[in-house]
N, CA, C and O atoms as a printed pandas DataFrame, in Angstrom:
     atom_number atom_name residue_name chain_id  residue_number  x_coord  y_coord  z_coord
0              1         N          MET        A               1   86.166   42.848 -112.926
1              2        CA          MET        A               1   87.516   42.745 -112.585
2              3         C          MET        A               1   87.750   44.081 -111.706
3              4         O          MET        A               1   87.403   45.188 -112.117
4              5         N          GLY        A               2   88.354   43.877 -110.493
5              6        CA          GLY        A               2   88.608   44.910 -109.483
6              7         C          GLY        A               2   89.860   45.638 -109.794
7              8         O          GLY        A               2   90.637   45.177 -110.630
8              9         N          PHE        A               3   90.098   46.726 -109.184
9             10        CA          PHE        A               3   91.243   47.531 -109.280
10            11         C          PHE        A               3   92.579   46.750 -109.039
11            12         O          PHE        A               3   93.545   46.860 -109.794
12            13         N          ALA        A               4   92.556   45.983 -107.968
13            14        CA          ALA        A               4   93.808   45.225 -107.549
14            15         C          ALA        A               4   94.106   44.202 -108.582
15            16         O          ALA        A               4   95.272   43.937 -108.872
16            17         N          GLU        A               5   93.054   43.594 -109.172
17            18        CA          GLU        A               5   93.265   42.542 -110.231
18            19         C          GLU        A               5   93.844   43.219 -111.501
19            20         O          GLU        A               5   94.737   42.674 -112.150
20            21         N          LYS        A               6   93.341   44.362 -111.824
21            22        CA          LYS        A               6   93.882   45.116 -113.069
22            23         C          LYS        A               6   95.346   45.467 -112.781
23            24         O          LYS        A               6   96.160   45.348 -113.697
24            25         N          LYS        A               7   95.719   45.875 -111.622
25            26        CA          LYS        A               7   97.114   46.219 -111.368
26            27         C          LYS        A               7   97.926   45.006 -111.554
27            28         O          LYS        A               7   98.972   45.084 -112.197
28            29         N          GLU        A               8   97.507   43.814 -111.009
29            30        CA          GLU        A               8   98.311   42.619 -111.105
30            31         C          GLU        A               8   98.486   42.278 -112.557
31            32         O          GLU        A               8   99.606   41.951 -112.947
32            33         N          ILE        A               9   97.470   42.327 -113.390
33            34        CA          ILE        A               9   97.467   42.087 -114.792
34            35         C          ILE        A               9   98.551   42.945 -115.493
35            36         O          ILE        A               9   99.385   42.452 -116.252
36            37         N          ILE        A              10   98.484   44.220 -115.196
37            38        CA          ILE        A              10   99.445   45.209 -115.711
38            39         C          ILE        A              10  100.916   44.843 -115.301
39            40         O          ILE        A              10  101.858   44.840 -116.093
40            41         N          MET        A              11  100.994   44.553 -114.038
41            42        CA          MET        A              11  102.387   44.131 -113.536
42            43         C          MET        A              11  102.943   42.964 -114.260
43            44         O          MET        A              11  104.116   42.906 -114.630
44            45         N          GLU        A              12  102.059   42.037 -114.447
45            46        CA          GLU        A              12  102.612   40.821 -115.228
46            47         C          GLU        A              12  102.933   41.091 -116.699
47            48         O          GLU        A              12  103.875   40.534 -117.262
48            49         N          ILE        A              13  102.135   41.948 -117.291
49            50        CA          ILE        A              13  102.449   42.448 -118.625
50            51         C          ILE        A              13  103.782   43.092 -118.625
51            52         O          ILE        A              13  104.654   42.735 -119.417
52            53         N          VAL        A              14  103.964   44.059 -117.731
53            54        CA          VAL        A              14  105.335   44.773 -117.602
54            55         C          VAL        A              14  106.486   43.861 -117.331
55            56         O          VAL        A              14  107.542   44.013 -117.944
56            57         N          ARG        A              15  106.329   42.912 -116.432
57            58        CA          ARG        A              15  107.343   41.859 -116.201
58            59         C          ARG        A              15  107.719   41.068 -117.410
59            60         O          ARG        A              15  108.884   40.695 -117.544
60            61         N          ASN        A              16  106.882   40.811 -118.225
61            62        CA          ASN        A              16  107.139   40.039 -119.524
62            63         C          ASN        A              16  107.349   40.869 -120.720
63            64         O          ASN        A              16  107.477   40.299 -121.803
64            65         N          ALA        A              17  107.399   42.174 -120.645
65            66        CA          ALA        A              17  107.348   42.987 -121.809
66            67         C          ALA        A              17  108.782   43.126 -122.470
67            68         O          ALA        A              17  109.815   43.088 -121.800
68            69         N          ASP        A              18  108.756   43.275 -123.711
69            70        CA          ASP        A              18  110.048   43.512 -124.419
70            71         C          ASP        A              18  110.331   45.059 -124.415
71            72         O          ASP        A              18  109.530   45.827 -123.882
72            73         N          ASP        A              19  111.403   45.473 -124.977
73            74        CA          ASP        A              19  111.693   46.851 -124.986
74            75         C          ASP        A              19  110.653   47.694 -125.770
75            76         O          ASP        A              19  110.320   48.795 -125.330
76            77         N          LYS        A              20  110.167   47.234 -126.846
77            78        CA          LYS        A              20  109.262   47.955 -127.601
78            79         C          LYS        A              20  107.852   48.224 -126.846
79            80         O          LYS        A              20  107.268   49.307 -126.862
80            81         N          LEU        A              21  107.437   47.136 -126.228
81            82        CA          LEU        A              21  106.091   47.270 -125.490
82            83         C          LEU        A              21  106.340   48.259 -124.206
83            84         O          LEU        A              21  105.493   49.095 -123.891
84            85         N          LEU        A              22  107.467   48.109 -123.551
85            86        CA          LEU        A              22  107.750   49.049 -122.519
86            87         C          LEU        A              22  107.710   50.479 -122.895
87            88         O          LEU        A              22  107.167   51.330 -122.191
88            89         N          GLY        A              23  108.340   50.743 -124.100
89            90        CA          GLY        A              23  108.335   52.067 -124.659
90            91         C          GLY        A              23  106.895   52.582 -124.871
91            92         O          GLY        A              23  106.572   53.730 -124.565
92            93         N          LEU        A              24  106.066   51.707 -125.395
93            94        CA          LEU        A              24  104.638   52.047 -125.685
94            95         C          LEU        A              24  103.878   52.372 -124.429
95            96         O          LEU        A              24  103.099   53.322 -124.362
96            97         N          ILE        A              25  104.129   51.561 -123.453
97            98        CA          ILE        A              25  103.434   51.726 -122.082
98            99         C          ILE        A              25  103.912   53.060 -121.492
99           100         O          ILE        A              25  103.094   53.827 -120.983
100          101         N          ILE        A              26  105.195   53.346 -121.548
101          102        CA          ILE        A              26  105.664   54.528 -121.014
102          103         C          ILE        A              26  105.118   55.819 -121.816
103          104         O          ILE        A              26  104.790   56.838 -121.209
104          105         N          ALA        A              27  105.049   55.719 -123.087
105          106        CA          ALA        A              27  104.525   56.787 -123.884
106          107         C          ALA        A              27  103.013   56.973 -123.650
107          108         O          ALA        A              27  102.547   58.112 -123.614
108          109         N          LEU        A              28  102.276   55.945 -123.499
109          110        CA          LEU        A              28  100.848   56.014 -123.084
110          111         C          LEU        A              28  100.682   56.715 -121.800
111          112         O          LEU        A              28   99.947   57.697 -121.694
112          113         N          ALA        A              29  101.416   56.178 -120.743
113          114        CA          ALA        A              29  101.240   56.771 -119.449
114          115         C          ALA        A              29  101.621   58.217 -119.357
115          116         O          ALA        A              29  100.952   58.993 -118.675
116          117         N          ASN        A              30  102.723   58.613 -120.055
117          118        CA          ASN        A              30  103.112   60.011 -120.120
118          119         C          ASN        A              30  102.009   60.851 -120.826
119          120         O          ASN        A              30  101.696   61.924 -120.310
120          121         N          GLU        A              31  101.462   60.481 -121.852
121          122        CA          GLU        A              31  100.341   61.164 -122.583
122          123         C          GLU        A              31   99.095   61.277 -121.656
123          124         O          GLU        A              31   98.432   62.313 -121.599
124          125         N          TYR        A              32   98.812   60.171 -120.941
125          126        CA          TYR        A              32   97.631   60.186 -120.060
126          127         C          TYR        A              32   97.869   61.177 -118.928
127          128         O          TYR        A              32   96.984   61.978 -118.624
128          129         N          ASN        A              33   99.044   61.146 -118.294
129          130        CA          ASN        A              33   99.171   62.051 -117.163
130          131         C          ASN        A              33   99.529   63.445 -117.580
131          132         O          ASN        A              33   99.659   64.259 -116.666
132          133         N          HIS        A              34   99.697   63.822 -118.723
133          134        CA          HIS        A              34   99.946   65.220 -119.069
134          135         C          HIS        A              34   98.825   65.867 -119.849
135          136         O          HIS        A              34   98.980   66.984 -120.342
136          137         N          GLN        A              35   97.682   65.179 -119.972
137          138        CA          GLN        A              35   96.534   65.750 -120.623
138          139         C          GLN        A              35   95.895   66.784 -119.725
139          140         O          GLN        A              35   95.771   66.556 -118.521
140          141         N          GLU        A              36   95.495   67.892 -120.263
141          142        CA          GLU        A              36   94.703   68.766 -119.319
142          143         C          GLU        A              36   93.316   68.699 -119.785
143          144         O          GLU        A              36   93.016   68.954 -120.951
144          145         N          TYR        A              37   92.389   68.329 -118.809
145          146        CA          TYR        A              37   91.035   68.223 -119.043
146          147         C          TYR        A              37   90.320   69.473 -118.813
147          148         O          TYR        A              37   90.606   70.109 -117.798
148          149         N          GLN        A              38   89.459   69.901 -119.586
149          150        CA          GLN        A              38   88.621   71.136 -119.524
150          151         C          GLN        A              38   87.178   70.703 -119.211
151          152         O          GLN        A              38   86.534   70.035 -120.021
152          153         N          PHE        A              39   86.696   71.081 -118.061
153          154        CA          PHE        A              39   85.346   70.817 -117.729
154          155         C          PHE        A              39   84.372   71.672 -118.590
155          156         O          PHE        A              39   84.652   72.826 -118.916
156          157         N          SER        A              40   83.242   71.067 -118.936
157          158        CA          SER        A              40   82.223   71.764 -119.775
158          159         C          SER        A              40   81.376   72.679 -118.746
159          160         O          SER        A              40   81.375   72.520 -117.525
160          161         N          GLU        A              41   80.738   73.554 -119.376
161          162        CA          GLU        A              41   79.843   74.487 -118.618
162          163         C          GLU        A              41   78.862   73.660 -117.884
163          164         O          GLU        A              41   78.570   74.033 -116.748
164          165         N          GLU        A              42   78.304   72.584 -118.365
165          166        CA          GLU        A              42   77.275   71.726 -117.677
166          167         C          GLU        A              42   77.941   71.121 -116.506
167          168         O          GLU        A              42   77.345   71.156 -115.430
168          169         N          GLU        A              43   79.112   70.568 -116.586
169          170        CA          GLU        A              43   79.816   69.911 -115.501
170          171         C          GLU        A              43   80.142   70.918 -114.356
171          172         O          GLU        A              43   80.022   70.587 -113.176
172          173         N          ILE        A              44   80.562   72.170 -114.746
173          174        CA          ILE        A              44   80.796   73.196 -113.805
174          175         C          ILE        A              44   79.512   73.482 -113.028
175          176         O          ILE        A              44   79.506   73.549 -111.799
176          177         N          LYS        A              45   78.465   73.642 -113.756
177          178        CA          LYS        A              45   77.135   74.071 -113.078
178          179         C          LYS        A              45   76.796   72.846 -112.132
179          180         O          LYS        A              45   76.297   73.121 -111.041
180          181         N          LYS        A              46   77.008   71.598 -112.433
181          182        CA          LYS        A              46   76.624   70.442 -111.586
182          183         C          LYS        A              46   77.544   70.545 -110.373
183          184         O          LYS        A              46   77.079   70.348 -109.250
184          185         N          PHE        A              47   78.761   70.828 -110.544
185          186        CA          PHE        A              47   79.719   70.875 -109.347
186          187         C          PHE        A              47   79.240   72.022 -108.482
187          188         O          PHE        A              47   79.211   71.850 -107.263
188          189         N          GLU        A              48   78.875   73.137 -108.987
189          190        CA          GLU        A              48   78.436   74.259 -108.167
190          191         C          GLU        A              48   77.171   73.961 -107.440
191          192         O          GLU        A              48   77.002   74.327 -106.276
192          193         N          GLU        A              49   76.229   73.260 -108.162
193          194        CA          GLU        A              49   74.970   72.912 -107.532
194          195         C          GLU        A              49   75.189   71.957 -106.382
195          196         O          GLU        A              49   74.605   72.098 -105.308
196          197         N          SER        A              50   76.115   70.899 -106.653
197          198        CA          SER        A              50   76.396   70.062 -105.574
198          199         C          SER        A              50   77.013   70.664 -104.344
199          200         O          SER        A              50   76.728   70.275 -103.212
200          201         N          ARG        A              51   77.878   71.640 -104.606
201          202        CA          ARG        A              51   78.539   72.423 -103.595
202          203         C          ARG        A              51   77.558   73.157 -102.747
203          204         O          ARG        A              51   77.573   73.120 -101.517
204          205         N          ASP        A              52   76.649   73.870 -103.513
205          206        CA          ASP        A              52   75.583   74.682 -102.801
206          207         C          ASP        A              52   74.621   73.803 -101.987
207          208         O          ASP        A              52   74.216   74.225 -100.904
208          209         N          GLU        A              53   74.256   72.670 -102.422
209          210        CA          GLU        A              53   73.470   71.726 -101.783
210          211         C          GLU        A              53   74.129   71.273 -100.435
211          212         O          GLU        A              53   73.493   71.222  -99.382
212          213         N          PHE        A              54   75.454   70.948 -100.551
213          214        CA          PHE        A              54   76.228   70.508  -99.404
214          215         C          PHE        A              54   76.189   71.628  -98.285
215          216         O          PHE        A              54   75.907   71.380  -97.113
216          217         N          TYR        A              55   76.479   72.798  -98.735
217          218        CA          TYR        A              55   76.573   73.982  -97.760
218          219         C          TYR        A              55   75.291   74.190  -97.130
219          220         O          TYR        A              55   75.233   74.453  -95.929
220          221         N          ALA        A              56   74.175   74.085  -97.908
221          222        CA          ALA        A              56   72.816   74.287  -97.397
222          223         C          ALA        A              56   72.406   73.141  -96.443
223          224         O          ALA        A              56   71.521   73.334  -95.610
224          225         N          SER        A              57   73.008   72.006  -96.549
225          226        CA          SER        A              57   72.642   70.873  -95.708
226          227         C          SER        A              57   73.085   71.027  -94.268
227          228         O          SER        A              57   72.466   70.435  -93.384
228          229         N          GLY        A              58   74.146   71.807  -93.987
229          230        CA          GLY        A              58   74.699   71.933  -92.695
230          231         C          GLY        A              58   75.611   70.839  -92.304
231          232         O          GLY        A              58   76.150   70.842  -91.197
232          233         N          LYS        A              59   75.806   69.878  -93.195
233          234        CA          LYS        A              59   76.716   68.797  -92.812
234          235         C          LYS        A              59   78.157   69.289  -92.748
235          236         O          LYS        A              59   78.575   70.264  -93.372
236          237         N          LYS        A              60   78.917   68.475  -91.887
237          238        CA          LYS        A              60   80.319   68.780  -91.787
238          239         C          LYS        A              60   81.114   68.035  -92.923
239          240         O          LYS        A              60   80.833   66.866  -93.189
240          241         N          GLY        A              61   82.009   68.645  -93.527
241          242        CA          GLY        A              61   82.851   68.080  -94.525
242          243         C          GLY        A              61   84.131   67.656  -93.892
243          244         O          GLY        A              61   84.253   67.611  -92.668
244          245         N          PHE        A              62   85.155   67.323  -94.782
245          246        CA          PHE        A              62   86.456   66.727  -94.432
246          247         C          PHE        A              62   87.508   67.657  -94.835
247          248         O          PHE        A              62   87.407   68.291  -95.885
248          249         N          THR        A              63   88.585   67.781  -94.000
249          250        CA          THR        A              63   89.724   68.547  -94.426
250          251         C          THR        A              63   90.439   67.733  -95.545
251          252         O          THR        A              63   90.153   66.560  -95.785
252          253         N          VAL        A              64   91.422   68.467  -96.233
253          254        CA          VAL        A              64   92.198   67.692  -97.239
254          255         C          VAL        A              64   92.905   66.610  -96.608
255          256         O          VAL        A              64   92.958   65.538  -97.210
256          257         N          GLU        A              65   93.468   66.735  -95.461
257          258        CA          GLU        A              65   94.285   65.624  -94.831
258          259         C          GLU        A              65   93.376   64.499  -94.493
259          260         O          GLU        A              65   93.740   63.337  -94.673
260          261         N          GLU        A              66   92.144   64.813  -93.983
261          262        CA          GLU        A              66   91.288   63.680  -93.585
262          263         C          GLU        A              66   90.855   62.882  -94.933
263          264         O          GLU        A              66   90.752   61.656  -94.937
264          265         N          SER        A              67   90.615   63.677  -96.063
265          266        CA          SER        A              67   90.237   62.998  -97.278
266          267         C          SER        A              67   91.279   62.120  -97.803
267          268         O          SER        A              67   91.017   60.972  -98.163
268          269         N          LEU        A              68   92.502   62.643  -97.862
269          270        CA          LEU        A              68   93.663   61.936  -98.349
270          271         C          LEU        A              68   93.900   60.632  -97.498
271          272         O          LEU        A              68   94.137   59.533  -98.001
272          273         N          LYS        A              69   93.811   60.877  -96.194
273          274        CA          LYS        A              69   93.965   59.636  -95.306
274          275         C          LYS        A              69   92.952   58.528  -95.632
275          276         O          LYS        A              69   93.297   57.351  -95.738
276          277         N          SER        A              70   91.672   58.959  -95.788
277          278        CA          SER        A              70   90.619   58.011  -96.123
278          279         C          SER        A              70   90.896   57.322  -97.360
279          280         O          SER        A              70   90.788   56.096  -97.411
280          281         N          LEU        A              71   91.274   58.061  -98.442
281          282        CA          LEU        A              71   91.483   57.469  -99.732
282          283         C          LEU        A              71   92.720   56.442  -99.692
283          284         O          LEU        A              71   92.720   55.373 -100.302
284          285         N          LYS        A              72   93.730   56.895  -98.921
285          286        CA          LYS        A              72   94.943   56.000  -98.804
286          287         C          LYS        A              72   94.542   54.673  -98.147
287          288         O          LYS        A              72   94.995   53.607  -98.564
288          289         N          GLU        A              73   93.712   54.743  -97.142
289          290        CA          GLU        A              73   93.233   53.562  -96.391
290          291         C          GLU        A              73   92.467   52.688  -97.350
291          292         O          GLU        A              73   92.679   51.476  -97.369
292          293         N          LYS        A              74   91.573   53.260  -98.157
293          294        CA          LYS        A              74   90.786   52.467  -99.132
294          295         C          LYS        A              74   91.647   51.820 -100.086
295          296         O          LYS        A              74   91.273   50.732 -100.524
296          297         N          LEU        A              75   92.793   52.333 -100.502
297          298        CA          LEU        A              75   93.550   51.802 -101.560
298          299         C          LEU        A              75   94.558   50.684 -101.046
299          300         O          LEU        A              75   95.160   49.969 -101.848
300          301         N          LYS        A              76   94.700   50.578  -99.784
301          302        CA          LYS        A              76   95.573   49.470  -99.191
302          303         C          LYS        A              76   95.074   48.149  -99.526
303          304         O          LYS        A              76   95.664   47.146  -99.125
Protein backbone atom coordinates (compact mmCIF):
# COMPACT_ATOMS: atom_id res chain seq x y z
CA MET A 1 0.00 0.00 0.00
CA GLY A 2 1.46 3.33 -1.04
CA PHE A 3 1.62 6.59 0.87
CA ALA A 4 -1.28 8.18 -1.03
CA GLU A 5 -3.47 5.12 -0.41
CA LYS A 6 -2.70 5.22 3.31
CA LYS A 7 -3.64 8.89 3.44
CA GLU A 8 -6.95 8.16 1.72
CA ILE A 9 -7.74 5.39 4.20
CA ILE A 10 -6.95 7.69 7.13
CA MET A 11 -9.09 10.46 5.62
CA GLU A 12 -12.01 8.04 5.27
CA ILE A 13 -11.59 6.93 8.89
CA VAL A 14 -11.56 10.56 10.03
CA ARG A 15 -14.63 11.41 7.94
CA ASN A 16 -16.58 8.57 9.57
CA ALA A 17 -15.14 8.90 13.09
CA ASP A 18 -17.15 9.64 16.21
CA ASP A 19 -15.96 12.07 18.88
CA LYS A 20 -14.12 9.40 20.88
CA LEU A 21 -12.13 8.14 17.89
CA LEU A 22 -11.24 11.70 16.83
CA GLY A 23 -9.93 12.35 20.34
CA LEU A 24 -7.78 9.22 20.17
CA ILE A 25 -6.40 10.16 16.75
CA ILE A 26 -5.55 13.66 17.96
CA ALA A 27 -3.87 12.31 21.11
CA LEU A 28 -1.86 9.81 19.07
CA ALA A 29 -0.76 12.45 16.56
CA ASN A 30 0.22 14.86 19.33
CA GLU A 31 2.26 12.20 21.12
CA TYR A 32 3.96 11.17 17.87
CA ASN A 33 4.82 14.75 16.92
CA HIS A 34 6.21 15.70 20.34
CA GLN A 35 8.53 12.77 20.91
CA GLU A 36 12.20 13.59 20.96
CA TYR A 37 14.28 10.88 19.33
CA GLN A 38 17.82 10.38 20.53
CA PHE A 39 20.26 8.90 18.03
CA SER A 40 22.49 6.11 19.29
CA GLU A 41 26.28 6.33 19.16
CA GLU A 42 26.23 3.80 16.31
CA GLU A 43 23.73 5.86 14.30
CA ILE A 44 25.77 9.03 14.80
CA LYS A 45 28.91 7.19 13.70
CA LYS A 46 27.16 6.00 10.52
CA PHE A 47 25.93 9.56 9.78
CA GLU A 48 29.44 10.90 10.19
CA GLU A 49 30.94 8.16 7.99
CA SER A 50 28.34 8.86 5.31
CA ARG A 51 29.10 12.59 5.49
CA ASP A 52 32.85 11.99 5.27
CA GLU A 53 32.43 9.67 2.27
CA PHE A 54 30.28 12.27 0.53
CA TYR A 55 32.82 15.04 1.08
CA ALA A 56 35.65 12.79 -0.10
CA SER A 57 33.74 11.94 -3.30
CA GLY A 58 33.83 15.53 -4.55
CA LYS A 59 30.16 15.37 -5.59
CA LYS A 60 28.00 18.48 -5.43
CA GLY A 61 25.26 18.44 -2.81
CA PHE A 62 21.98 20.34 -2.67
CA THR A 63 21.01 23.47 -0.81
CA VAL A 64 18.22 23.25 1.76
CA GLU A 65 15.93 25.04 -0.68
CA GLU A 66 16.74 22.61 -3.50
CA SER A 67 16.15 19.63 -1.22
CA LEU A 68 12.79 20.96 0.02
CA LYS A 69 11.67 21.75 -3.52
CA SER A 70 12.57 18.22 -4.65
CA LEU A 71 10.73 16.63 -1.72
CA LYS A 72 7.62 18.75 -2.27
CA GLU A 73 7.53 17.78 -5.95
CA LYS A 74 7.79 14.09 -5.06
CA LEU A 75 4.90 14.39 -2.58
CA LYS A 76 2.49 15.93 -5.11
